[in-house]
SENU-536531 format. One record per atom (N, C-alpha, C): residue in three letters; atom name; x, y, z. Coordinates in nm, 3 decimals. Example, Ala and Ser with C-alpha at 12.3 -4.5 7.8 and 13.67 -1.06 7.14 Angstrom:
# SENU-536531
+-------+-------+---------+---------+---------+
| numar | kolpa |    east |   north |      up |
+-------+-------+---------+---------+---------+
|   ALA |     N |   1.319 |  -0.569 |   0.780 |
|   ALA |    CA |   1.230 |  -0.450 |   0.780 |
|   ALA |     C |   1.320 |  -0.330 |   0.780 |
|   SER |     N |   1.285 |  -0.225 |   0.708 |
|   SER |    CA |   1.367 |  -0.106 |   0.714 |
|   SER |     C |   1.290 |   0.003 |   0.787 |
+-------+-------+---------+---------+---------+
This chain:
# SENU-536531
+-------+-------+---------+---------+---------+
| numar | kolpa |    east |   north |      up |
+-------+-------+---------+---------+---------+
|   MET |     N |   0.755 |   1.770 |   1.567 |
|   MET |    CA |   0.803 |   1.822 |   1.451 |
|   MET |     C |   0.949 |   1.922 |   1.514 |
|   ARG |     N |   0.901 |   1.971 |   1.627 |
|   ARG |    CA |   1.048 |   2.071 |   1.632 |
|   ARG |     C |   1.165 |   1.976 |   1.690 |
|   HIS |     N |   1.124 |   1.862 |   1.775 |
|   HIS |    CA |   1.216 |   1.778 |   1.797 |
|   HIS |     C |   1.310 |   1.699 |   1.661 |
|   ASN |     N |   1.206 |   1.660 |   1.545 |
|   ASN |    CA |   1.285 |   1.619 |   1.454 |
|   ASN |     C |   1.386 |   1.739 |   1.359 |
|   LYS |     N |   1.335 |   1.848 |   1.386 |
|   LYS |    CA |   1.410 |   1.969 |   1.361 |
|   LYS |     C |   1.515 |   2.002 |   1.430 |
|   LEU |     N |   1.526 |   1.991 |   1.552 |
|   LEU |    CA |   1.641 |   1.999 |   1.618 |
|   LEU |     C |   1.712 |   1.877 |   1.609 |
|   LEU |     N |   1.699 |   1.787 |   1.578 |
|   LEU |    CA |   1.802 |   1.650 |   1.586 |
|   LEU |     C |   1.838 |   1.685 |   1.431 |
|   TYR |     N |   1.779 |   1.708 |   1.330 |
|   TYR |    CA |   1.838 |   1.774 |   1.211 |
|   TYR |     C |   1.942 |   1.886 |   1.215 |
|   LEU |     N |   1.876 |   1.992 |   1.292 |
|   LEU |    CA |   2.013 |   2.110 |   1.248 |
|   LEU |     C |   2.108 |   2.070 |   1.355 |
|   ALA |     N |   2.093 |   1.992 |   1.475 |
|   ALA |    CA |   2.219 |   1.939 |   1.534 |
|   ALA |     C |   2.330 |   1.869 |   1.442 |
|   SER |     N |   2.244 |   1.806 |   1.352 |
|   SER |    CA |   2.350 |   1.725 |   1.257 |
|   SER |     C |   2.400 |   1.810 |   1.165 |
|   ARG |     N |   2.346 |   1.901 |   1.119 |
|   ARG |    CA |   2.403 |   2.029 |   1.046 |
|   ARG |     C |   2.539 |   2.101 |   1.098 |
|   VAL |     N |   2.492 |   2.143 |   1.228 |
|   VAL |    CA |   2.574 |   2.228 |   1.336 |
|   VAL |     C |   2.690 |   2.136 |   1.321 |
|   ARG |     N |   2.686 |   1.990 |   1.354 |
|   ARG |    CA |   2.802 |   1.898 |   1.371 |
|   ARG |     C |   2.878 |   1.909 |   1.218 |
|   HIS |     N |   2.822 |   1.917 |   1.109 |
|   HIS |    CA |   2.931 |   1.936 |   1.000 |
|   HIS |     C |   2.924 |   2.098 |   0.956 |
|   GLY |     N |   2.944 |   2.188 |   1.030 |
|   GLY |    CA |   3.004 |   2.313 |   1.045 |
|   GLY |     C |   2.919 |   2.450 |   0.976 |
|   ASP |     N |   2.776 |   2.364 |   0.970 |
|   ASP |    CA |   2.665 |   2.492 |   0.904 |
|   ASP |     C |   2.648 |   2.619 |   1.000 |
|   SER |     N |   2.677 |   2.729 |   0.976 |
|   SER |    CA |   2.675 |   2.812 |   1.102 |
|   SER |     C |   2.531 |   2.907 |   1.098 |
|   ARG |     N |   2.471 |   2.885 |   0.969 |
|   ARG |    CA |   2.305 |   2.901 |   0.991 |
|   ARG |     C |   2.227 |   2.833 |   1.053 |
|   ALA |     N |   2.286 |   2.685 |   1.053 |
|   ALA |    CA |   2.182 |   2.598 |   1.145 |
|   ALA |     C |   2.215 |   2.637 |   1.267 |
|   ALA |     N |   2.325 |   2.638 |   1.315 |
|   ALA |    CA |   2.350 |   2.661 |   1.458 |
|   ALA |     C |   2.272 |   2.809 |   1.503 |
|   ALA |     N |   2.272 |   2.894 |   1.416 |
|   ALA |    CA |   2.172 |   3.019 |   1.468 |
|   ALA |     C |   2.053 |   2.963 |   1.466 |
|   LEU |     N |   1.980 |   2.890 |   1.400 |
|   LEU |    CA |   1.803 |   2.865 |   1.429 |
|   LEU |     C |   1.850 |   2.756 |   1.530 |
|   PHE |     N |   1.918 |   2.659 |   1.503 |
|   PHE |    CA |   1.954 |   2.552 |   1.656 |
|   PHE |     C |   1.918 |   2.623 |   1.778 |
|   ARG |     N |   1.993 |   2.734 |   1.794 |
|   ARG |    CA |   1.998 |   2.806 |   1.916 |
|   ARG |     C |   1.878 |   2.870 |   1.962 |
|   LYS |     N |   1.808 |   2.930 |   1.806 |
|   LYS |    CA |   1.670 |   2.991 |   1.827 |
|   LYS |     C |   1.544 |   2.918 |   1.891 |
|   LEU |     N |   1.570 |   2.787 |   1.866 |
|   LEU |    CA |   1.473 |   2.653 |   1.901 |
|   LEU |     C |   1.508 |   2.611 |   2.015 |
|   LEU |     N |   1.660 |   2.609 |   2.043 |
|   LEU |    CA |   1.663 |   2.517 |   2.168 |
|   LEU |     C |   1.659 |   2.595 |   2.298 |
|   GLU |     N |   1.712 |   2.731 |   2.299 |
|   GLU |    CA |   1.720 |   2.801 |   2.412 |
|   GLU |     C |   1.575 |   2.825 |   2.492 |
|   PRO |     N |   1.458 |   2.847 |   2.450 |
|   PRO |    CA |   1.360 |   2.869 |   2.502 |
|   PRO |     C |   1.318 |   2.709 |   2.565 |
|   VAL |     N |   1.320 |   2.616 |   2.503 |
|   VAL |    CA |   1.334 |   2.478 |   2.600 |
|   VAL |     C |   1.429 |   2.485 |   2.703 |
|   LEU |     N |   1.553 |   2.531 |   2.658 |
|   LEU |    CA |   1.632 |   2.557 |   2.767 |
|   LEU |     C |   1.609 |   2.625 |   2.933 |
|   VAL |     N |   1.577 |   2.732 |   2.876 |
|   VAL |    CA |   1.508 |   2.796 |   2.969 |
|   VAL |     C |   1.388 |   2.727 |   3.054 |
|   TYR |     N |   1.312 |   2.671 |   2.971 |
|   TYR |    CA |   1.189 |   2.573 |   3.129 |
|   TYR |     C |   1.308 |   2.484 |   3.194 |
|   ILE |     N |   1.384 |   2.411 |   3.098 |
|   ILE |    CA |   1.469 |   2.300 |   3.188 |
|   ILE |     C |   1.562 |   2.351 |   3.288 |
|   VAL |     N |   1.606 |   2.479 |   3.285 |
|   VAL |    CA |   1.711 |   2.574 |   3.351 |
|   VAL |     C |   1.598 |   2.596 |   3.493 |
|   GLY |     N |   1.490 |   2.635 |   3.477 |
|   GLY |    CA |   1.433 |   2.681 |   3.586 |
|   GLY |     C |   1.369 |   2.588 |   3.667 |
|   TYR |     N |   1.349 |   2.462 |   3.605 |
|   TYR |    CA |   1.309 |   2.355 |   3.666 |
|   TYR |     C |   1.444 |   2.292 |   3.751 |
|   THR |     N |   1.526 |   2.295 |   3.690 |
|   THR |    CA |   1.655 |   2.226 |   3.758 |
|   THR |     C |   1.711 |   2.307 |   3.904 |
|   LEU |     N |   1.670 |   2.434 |   3.869 |
|   LEU |    CA |   1.759 |   2.528 |   3.953 |
|   LEU |     C |   1.621 |   2.557 |   4.090 |
|   ARG |     N |   1.512 |   2.509 |   4.067 |
|   ARG |    CA |   1.389 |   2.493 |   4.162 |
|   ARG |     C |   1.416 |   2.360 |   4.243 |
|   TYR |     N |   1.444 |   2.259 |   4.171 |
|   TYR |    CA |   1.404 |   2.118 |   4.218 |
|   TYR |     C |   1.563 |   2.058 |   4.179 |
|   GLY |     N |   1.667 |   2.109 |   4.160 |
|   GLY |    CA |   1.772 |   2.028 |   4.182 |
|   GLY |     C |   1.833 |   1.947 |   4.066 |
|   MET |     N |   1.709 |   1.886 |   3.978 |
|   MET |    CA |   1.740 |   1.799 |   3.901 |
|   MET |     C |   1.705 |   1.834 |   3.752 |
|   SER |     N |   1.733 |   1.743 |   3.650 |
|   SER |    CA |   1.688 |   1.769 |   3.525 |
|   SER |     C |   1.649 |   1.643 |   3.451 |
|   VAL |     N |   1.617 |   1.639 |   3.301 |
|   VAL |    CA |   1.626 |   1.543 |   3.247 |
|   VAL |     C |   1.712 |   1.453 |   3.216 |
|   HIS |     N |   1.841 |   1.516 |   3.223 |
|   HIS |    CA |   1.991 |   1.435 |   3.239 |
|   HIS |     C |   2.064 |   1.446 |   3.327 |
|   LYS |     N |   2.140 |   1.373 |   3.389 |
|   LYS |    CA |   2.207 |   1.360 |   3.519 |
|   LYS |     C |   2.334 |   1.504 |   3.483 |
|   ASP |     N |   2.404 |   1.451 |   3.372 |
|   ASP |    CA |   2.484 |   1.531 |   3.309 |
|   ASP |     C |   2.461 |   1.682 |   3.295 |
|   LEU |     N |   2.348 |   1.661 |   3.216 |
|   LEU |    CA |   2.323 |   1.836 |   3.215 |
|   LEU |     C |   2.253 |   1.898 |   3.305 |
|   THR |     N |   2.208 |   1.836 |   3.415 |
|   THR |    CA |   2.210 |   1.882 |   3.543 |
|   THR |     C |   2.330 |   1.969 |   3.587 |
|   SER |     N |   2.421 |   1.886 |   3.580 |
|   SER |    CA |   2.555 |   1.964 |   3.647 |
|   SER |     C |   2.564 |   2.024 |   3.566 |
|   ARG |     N |   2.595 |   2.043 |   3.449 |
|   ARG |    CA |   2.602 |   2.163 |   3.369 |
|   ARG |     C |   2.530 |   2.291 |   3.376 |
|   ILE |     N |   2.414 |   2.278 |   3.403 |
|   ILE |    CA |   2.340 |   2.381 |   3.456 |
|   ILE |     C |   2.360 |   2.434 |   3.584 |
|   LEU |     N |   2.360 |   2.344 |   3.662 |
|   LEU |    CA |   2.422 |   2.404 |   3.774 |
|   LEU |     C |   2.554 |   2.485 |   3.787 |
|   ALA |     N |   2.657 |   2.412 |   3.732 |
|   ALA |    CA |   2.768 |   2.494 |   3.695 |
|   ALA |     C |   2.780 |   2.627 |   3.656 |
|   GLU |     N |   2.672 |   2.644 |   3.527 |
|   GLU |    CA |   2.670 |   2.751 |   3.451 |
|   GLU |     C |   2.586 |   2.874 |   3.548 |
|   ALA |     N |   2.480 |   2.809 |   3.639 |
|   ALA |    CA |   2.418 |   2.899 |   3.732 |
|   ALA |     C |   2.530 |   2.943 |   3.830 |
|   ARG |     N |   2.650 |   2.883 |   3.882 |
|   ARG |    CA |   2.722 |   2.890 |   3.973 |
|   ARG |     C |   2.812 |   3.015 |   3.904 |
|   ASP |     N |   2.855 |   3.001 |   3.802 |
|   ASP |    CA |   2.970 |   3.087 |   3.701 |
|   ASP |     C |   2.882 |   3.236 |   3.709 |
|   ARG |     N |   2.757 |   3.240 |   3.661 |
|   ARG |    CA |   2.664 |   3.370 |   3.649 |
|   ARG |     C |   2.607 |   3.403 |   3.787 |
|   GLU |     N |   2.625 |   3.356 |   3.910 |
|   GLU |    CA |   2.562 |   3.392 |   3.993 |
|   GLU |     C |   2.596 |   3.558 |   4.026 |
|   ASN |     N |   2.681 |   3.609 |   3.984 |
|   ASN |    CA |   2.742 |   3.740 |   4.045 |
|   ASN |     C |   2.659 |   3.833 |   3.913 |
|   ASP |     N |   2.606 |   3.771 |   3.841 |
|   ASP |    CA |   2.552 |   3.892 |   3.721 |
|   ASP |     C |   2.475 |   3.971 |   3.822 |
|   ALA |     N |   2.477 |   4.115 |   3.823 |
|   ALA |    CA |   2.399 |   4.190 |   3.894 |
|   ALA |     C |   2.259 |   4.229 |   3.829 |
|   GLY |     N |   2.162 |   4.278 |   3.932 |
|   GLY |    CA |   2.061 |   4.337 |   3.860 |
|   GLY |     C |   2.000 |   4.226 |   3.776 |
|   LEU |     N |   2.015 |   4.124 |   3.751 |
|   LEU |    CA |   1.881 |   4.021 |   3.644 |
|   LEU |     C |   1.806 |   3.957 |   3.772 |
|   ASP |     N |   1.664 |   3.960 |   3.702 |
|   ASP |    CA |   1.560 |   3.923 |   3.768 |
|   ASP |     C |   1.567 |   3.761 |   3.713 |
|   ARG |     N |   1.483 |   3.669 |   3.790 |
|   ARG |    CA |   1.486 |   3.530 |   3.797 |
|   ARG |     C |   1.478 |   3.472 |   3.627 |
|   ASP |     N |   1.385 |   3.555 |   3.598 |
|   ASP |    CA |   1.353 |   3.486 |   3.444 |
|   ASP |     C |   1.481 |   3.524 |   3.339 |
|   ALA |     N |   1.551 |   3.668 |   3.380 |
|   ALA |    CA |   1.654 |   3.708 |   3.320 |
|   ALA |     C |   1.801 |   3.621 |   3.341 |
|   PHE |     N |   1.800 |   3.559 |   3.472 |
|   PHE |    CA |   1.891 |   3.487 |   3.472 |
|   PHE |     C |   1.883 |   3.367 |   3.461 |
|   PHE |     N |   1.739 |   3.297 |   3.428 |
|   PHE |    CA |   1.739 |   3.156 |   3.360 |
|   PHE |     C |   1.783 |   3.164 |   3.239 |
|   GLY |     N |   1.728 |   3.276 |   3.146 |
|   GLY |    CA |   1.770 |   3.304 |   3.001 |
|   GLY |     C |   1.926 |   3.292 |   2.997 |
|   GLN |     N |   1.999 |   3.364 |   3.087 |
|   GLN |    CA |   2.151 |   3.369 |   3.060 |
|   GLN |     C |   2.192 |   3.252 |   3.082 |
|   VAL |     N |   2.146 |   3.159 |   3.203 |
|   VAL |    CA |   2.192 |   3.012 |   3.216 |
|   VAL |     C |   2.176 |   2.944 |   3.086 |
|   ALA |     N |   2.044 |   2.944 |   3.031 |
|   ALA |    CA |   2.023 |   2.865 |   2.915 |
|   ALA |     C |   2.116 |   2.927 |   2.762 |
|   HIS |     N |   2.141 |   3.007 |   2.763 |
|   HIS |    CA |   2.232 |   3.070 |   2.665 |
|   HIS |     C |   2.362 |   3.000 |   2.665 |
|   GLY |     N |   2.414 |   3.006 |   2.799 |
|   GLY |    CA |   2.533 |   2.954 |   2.811 |
|   GLY |     C |   2.576 |   2.792 |   2.785 |
|   VAL |     N |   2.432 |   2.711 |   2.837 |
|   VAL |    CA |   2.427 |   2.586 |   2.832 |
|   VAL |     C |   2.397 |   2.572 |   2.667 |
|   CYS |     N |   2.342 |   2.643 |   2.605 |
|   CYS |    CA |   2.331 |   2.622 |   2.467 |
|   CYS |     C |   2.435 |   2.646 |   2.364 |
|   GLU |     N |   2.491 |   2.761 |   2.419 |
|   GLU |    CA |   2.654 |   2.769 |   2.368 |
|   GLU |     C |   2.736 |   2.631 |   2.387 |
|   TRP |     N |   2.743 |   2.607 |   2.477 |
|   TRP |    CA |   2.817 |   2.455 |   2.549 |
|   TRP |     C |   2.804 |   2.381 |   2.444 |
|   ILE |     N |   2.626 |   2.339 |   2.424 |
|   ILE |    CA |   2.641 |   2.228 |   2.368 |
|   ILE |     C |   2.665 |   2.253 |   2.221 |
|   ILE |     N |   2.647 |   2.371 |   2.156 |
|   ILE |    CA |   2.681 |   2.375 |   2.020 |
|   ILE |     C |   2.842 |   2.356 |   2.011 |
|   ASP |     N |   2.894 |   2.413 |   2.091 |
|   ASP |    CA |   3.043 |   2.410 |   2.090 |
|   ASP |     C |   3.083 |   2.251 |   2.075 |
|   GLY |     N |   3.022 |   2.175 |   2.160 |
|   GLY |    CA |   3.020 |   2.034 |   2.152 |
|   GLY |     C |   2.977 |   1.937 |   2.022 |
|   LEU |     N |   2.877 |   2.015 |   1.971 |
|   LEU |    CA |   2.850 |   1.950 |   1.840 |
|   LEU |     C |   2.936 |   1.960 |   1.765 |
|   ARG |     N |   2.992 |   2.108 |   1.735 |
|   ARG |    CA |   3.095 |   2.136 |   1.623 |
|   ARG |     C |   3.203 |   2.071 |   1.661 |
|   SER |     N |   3.252 |   2.013 |   1.791 |
|   SER |    CA |   3.374 |   1.966 |   1.772 |
|   SER |     C |   3.340 |   1.810 |   1.798 |
|   GLY |     N |   3.215 |   1.753 |   1.772 |
|   GLY |    CA |   3.212 |   1.643 |   1.756 |
|   GLY |     C |   3.154 |   1.550 |   1.855 |
|   SER |     N |   3.149 |   1.596 |   1.976 |
|   SER |    CA |   3.111 |   1.538 |   2.103 |
|   SER |     C |   2.981 |   1.459 |   2.109 |
|   GLY |     N |   2.996 |   1.328 |   2.119 |
|   GLY |    CA |   2.872 |   1.267 |   2.146 |
|   GLY |     C |   2.777 |   1.297 |   2.220 |
|   GLU |     N |   2.860 |   1.342 |   2.346 |
|   GLU |    CA |   2.769 |   1.388 |   2.477 |
|   GLU |     C |   2.659 |   1.506 |   2.425 |
|   SER |     N |   2.725 |   1.597 |   2.377 |
|   SER |    CA |   2.632 |   1.700 |   2.336 |
|   SER |     C |   2.523 |   1.650 |   2.250 |
|   LEU |     N |   2.534 |   1.573 |   2.154 |
|   LEU |    CA |   2.432 |   1.475 |   2.060 |
|   LEU |     C |   2.320 |   1.418 |   2.154 |
|   ARG |     N |   2.367 |   1.346 |   2.236 |
|   ARG |    CA |   2.288 |   1.282 |   2.346 |
|   ARG |     C |   2.190 |   1.394 |   2.428 |
|   PHE |     N |   2.260 |   1.518 |   2.501 |
|   PHE |    CA |   2.163 |   1.590 |   2.520 |
|   PHE |     C |   2.097 |   1.644 |   2.433 |
|   VAL |     N |   2.088 |   1.657 |   2.298 |
|   VAL |    CA |   1.967 |   1.700 |   2.242 |
|   VAL |     C |   1.882 |   1.594 |   2.198 |
|   GLU |     N |   1.958 |   1.456 |   2.208 |
|   GLU |    CA |   1.829 |   1.383 |   2.183 |
|   GLU |     C |   1.733 |   1.332 |   2.304 |
|   THR |     N |   1.767 |   1.364 |   2.418 |
|   THR |    CA |   1.704 |   1.349 |   2.542 |
|   THR |     C |   1.619 |   1.491 |   2.565 |
|   VAL |     N |   1.649 |   1.607 |   2.533 |
|   VAL |    CA |   1.570 |   1.725 |   2.514 |
|   VAL |     C |   1.435 |   1.668 |   2.421 |
|   CYS |     N |   1.501 |   1.621 |   2.329 |
|   CYS |    CA |   1.364 |   1.590 |   2.196 |
|   CYS |     C |   1.303 |   1.465 |   2.235 |
|   ALA |     N |   1.325 |   1.397 |   2.360 |
|   ALA |    CA |   1.280 |   1.276 |   2.403 |
|   ALA |     C |   1.126 |   1.313 |   2.455 |
+-------+-------+---------+---------+---------+
């Protein structure tokens, strides 16, 4: 059920619905925290391009002082989620494919 809701919300985000974006973020970020943790531990995730984005986001945030591992994963997941939402808003097919991959 969550997967269908994410796809529906992604569609609404693509059409500029800011309330849908907020709910999309609330549902997607916890999933991304898990994916980020897996990716940073094993160097791979469910999608090659998503792996590259997660690793880049982690590099950008590696100097965040004082964060424990879980908080760091959360910050990286938040950045990736914002990147996906920005892509959906701009009509990026790539962002929609990431959402479909996460929902698979």
